[in-house]
N, C-alpha and C positions, 0 to 999 in steps of 0.2 A: 925866480923859478917860474916856469910856465904853468898854466892851469891844465895839467895833463896828469893822468894816472900813471904812476911809475911801473905798474905791473901789466895793465891791460892796454895802455895807450889811449884811453878815452879822453876826448877833448871837446871843446865847444862846437856846437852845431849852428849853422846859419839858419835863420828863420825870419818870419815877419811878425811884427806886432800889429794886429788888426783892430782898428778903432770901431766905435759904434757906427760911424758913417762908412765903414769899410775901407778907410784909407790905410795903406800898408806902409810901414816903415821898417827898415832892417833892424834886427836885434840878434843877440847871441843867446843860445840856450847852453849854459855852462853845465859841465858834469858835476855831480854831487861829490866833491872831494873832501876828504877828512885827513887830518894829520894823525897818524896812528903809530904807536909803538908796538912792534910785534916781536915775540920771543922767537929766536932762531936757535933751535936745539943743537945743530951741528957746530955752530960757532960759539955756543954757550953764552949768548949775550942778547940784548935788546937791539932791534934795528928800527930806526925811525923812517917811515915811508909816507908818501902822500898818495892815498888810495881812494878810488871811487867806492861807494857803498856796495856796488855789485861785486867789485874785486874782493872786498872784505868777506862777503858771503862765500865766494868761490875759494878764498884762502882757507876757510875753515874746512872745506871739503877736500881740496887737493894738497894743501900744505905749502909752506913758504918756499922751500927749496925747489919744488917742482915748478911753481909759478915763476920764480926768478930765472930758472933755467930756460923756460919757454920765452920769457921776455928778454933774455940775454943780459941780465943784470948780475954784476959781481957784488955779492952781499958783503964782502970784506971791506969795500969802499964806502958803504952806506953808514 
């Protein structure tokens, strides 16, 4: 499974690691992903998703069904 948020699509960002002598080497800034079980009221079951912490905060505000609809995810398959 790729390191990507299932609801928002957040993924790694290209960046530089800058040393004390200011030499730059490429590195990745990964998204803060968490494996999360979320209650889905319409399906009356738990759904296991890999979410970024930002998505978890948004999920509490919008709700699981609305965010899944925006992301184009079928929760019956999760």
